[in-house]
N, C-alpha and C positions, 0 to 999 in steps of 0.2 A: 566789712573790711577783712580782706583775707589775707593771712599772714604766713609766709613761706619760712619753714626753719630747715636748714640745711646743716646735716653731720656729714663731715668727711672722715673716713674712716681707713686705717691700714693697720692690720695686724693687732687688733684690739679686741681678741674674744673674750677677755674678762672683764671688761667694761662697758662695751658697746650694747649690751642688753639693757642696763641700767640707764644708760642715756636716752635709749629708745622709749623705753617705759615712761620716764619724765614727761616726754613729749605726750604720748599716747593717753596719760592719765589726765592731760589738762582738762580744764572745766570750758574752754572756749572752744567753740564748735568749728570756725571757720580756719581751720590750720591745714596748710599743704606741708606735709612732711617729706623731704628730699633726702635720701642717705646715698652718699657716693662712697664706694668701696673702691680702693685703688688695686684690685686683684690681689686681696690679702693671700698670704700663705698659710695662715692658721684657719681656724674655724670661725672667724669674723662673720663671713659671708652666711655659713651655716646658722650662725645666731640671728643674723638679719632677716634671714628668710623665714624664720618662726613667726615674724610680725607682717610678712609681705602683704598680708590682705587689708592691713590697717596702716601701711605706709604708701604714700601717694606716687612715689617714684624710686624704684632702686637702679641705681647706675653701677656696674662692676666691670671695670677694664682697666688696663694699667695705666698710671700718670706719673707725673715726675716731681709729684709731691704734694702736701695738704693744698697749696694754694690753687694748684691747677685743679684740684677736685671741687674745693669751695667755687672757683671760677665755673666750673661745669655745672653745679647745683645753682648758681645764679642764673647762668643761661637758661637753665631749664624751668626755672621757676615763674608762676604766673600770678604770685601773689602781688598785694599792694605794697607791703612792707617785707623786709627780708631781715631775718636773725639766723645767728649760727649758734650751734651747740656742738661742741667738741667731741669725740668719742670717749674722752675720759671723764667727762663733766656730766652734770645733770641739773635740770632747773631746780630752783629753790623751793617752790610751792606748786601747788595744783591749780593756783589762781594766778600763776605768774604771766601767761600769755594774756589774760584776760585784763590783768591790771595795766600791762601794756598797752593793749588795744585801746583802752579807756584814755589814757594819757595822750595818745594819738588823737584820738576824736577830740578830747577837751581841748586840746592846745594848736592843733592843725600843724603840728612839728613835722619836720621832714628826718629830724634825727632824733631818737631818744636813747637815753644811755641810763644806767643806775649803778647798784651796788654789787660786790661778788665777796665771795671767800674762796680763798686757798684752803684745801684741807689735806690732812695726811692722807696719802694713797690707800692705806692699810686700814685707818679707822677714820672715815670721813665725817666723823662726829667732831675730831679734833681740829679745831681752827689755827691755822699757823699764819694767816696773813688776812686782815681784815680791810678790804679794799673799798673806801666810802668814795663813791665818785665825786661829790663835791659840785659847786656850781662851775658852770663853763665861762670862758672868755677866750678870746684870740690872744690875749698877752700871755695867759697860763700856757697855751699850746706852745707858743714862742719860745717859753721857758722851760719846755721839758715835760710839761704835764699833758697826759693822755688818758681818756676814760678806758676802763676795763673793755678789752676788745669783745668778749663774748656777751656783755651787757648791752651792746650797741645794737639797736634795731633801726633801720633805715629803710627809707622809700625806695621801690625798685627803681624809680625813675632818676633818683640820684646816680645810681649805678650806671644808668643809661647815658646821663649827661657828664658824669666825671670819670668814668673808668672803673675797670675792675681791680683785683689784686694784680701787682707786678709780680709776676712769677719768675724774674731774675734773683728776687729774695727767697732765701729757704726759710728765715725765722722773722725777718723785719717788715713784709708785705703788709702785715695788719697796720703797724705804725706808720708805713707810709701812705696807706689808703686814710687813715685817721687824720694825717696831717692834711692831706688833699682835701678832704673833705670838711674839717673842722676849723683850718686857717686859710686855705687858698679859695674854697668855695665861700658863698655867703648863703648858707642854711639856717633854717630856724631850728635850732638845736634846744632840747629840753632835758633836764634832770629829774629822773624819776627817783625818789629817795626810798628805795626798797632793794631789798636783795633779789638778783636775777638768777643767779647760778652759783652752785659749789662746783670748783675744780680743784682736780687732784694735782698737788704738787708733782713735778717731774716731767711736765710737758716739753714742748721743743723750746721755749724760752725760760723754762725754768730749771732745766736741768743743768747742774753746774758744769759739766763735761762740754756744754755747748755756749757757755757764756762769752768766750772769746770771739766765735763766731757772732754771736749776738751783738757784742761790742762794735766790731768791725761793719757789720750790715748797717748797725743805727748811725754810725758815724758817716758811712757813705750815704745813707737816706737822707740825713739832716743836711749834710753836704749839698745834695742835690736840689733841695728845697731853699738854698740859699741861707741857712741857718749857719752859726758859729758850731761846728760839729762836735768838738770835745767837750766845748762848755755846756753845750745843749744835753749831750749824752750825760754828763754829770749831774745837771739839774736833773734830768728825768729818774735819774737813780736816787736822788735826794727825796723827790716826791714820796717813794715808796717807804722811806723808813718808818715814818709813823704808822704804817700798815702793819707792821711787825709788832710794835708796841701795843698798838690797839688791842690787836688780838690776844696779847699775853694779859692785859687789863680788863677785857671785857668777856672773855670766854675761858 
């Protein structure tokens, strides 16, 4: 089973190396690693090219944002399963992809998700949010629950059937895709109760300066799926409260 991992990058010279190394250090052998750089203006591409002999495909050209970059990666991917690793993040352990592959093989799932940690950008050992995925149901999705996007590994045939990321969204394209796949489609979905990724706080959807735009896009997204938009957005926010409490209690 080949697993394609896609990293979309723009001006992340300080963190892209750690993201790449966390993929290259995996003990699972059948990984196709695709890095899509949006013509960074810093030294990101220089860092990426240090690993070019071990990266399956490097695409570097201007794009209109992260989701266009991810879509380029999906179109280029040849794996059975597709996972994403953002350029600020890194995989939790060296056997993370092995564990993910085992879960697909054990269950025959179309879609597997797990747990993730949001960490301080300057001290990645300091946990800010402990995101436990929990069990899946369409009822939960209808009431604002979604798994943590970078913990989601999905069969490529699902993208072929249900579509890629909607690039009209700058922040909420991941939530839109998850609602399509987890609520509107009938996929076999499994929860792997293990940590998959550490994510630095301050990304597109966690930067406080972008929260209003995130609110507006989420409301538009939920409305497009026939949900009660403001209520569902508030419910989505409520699901996150225990993550901060758990981080303080557990770490």
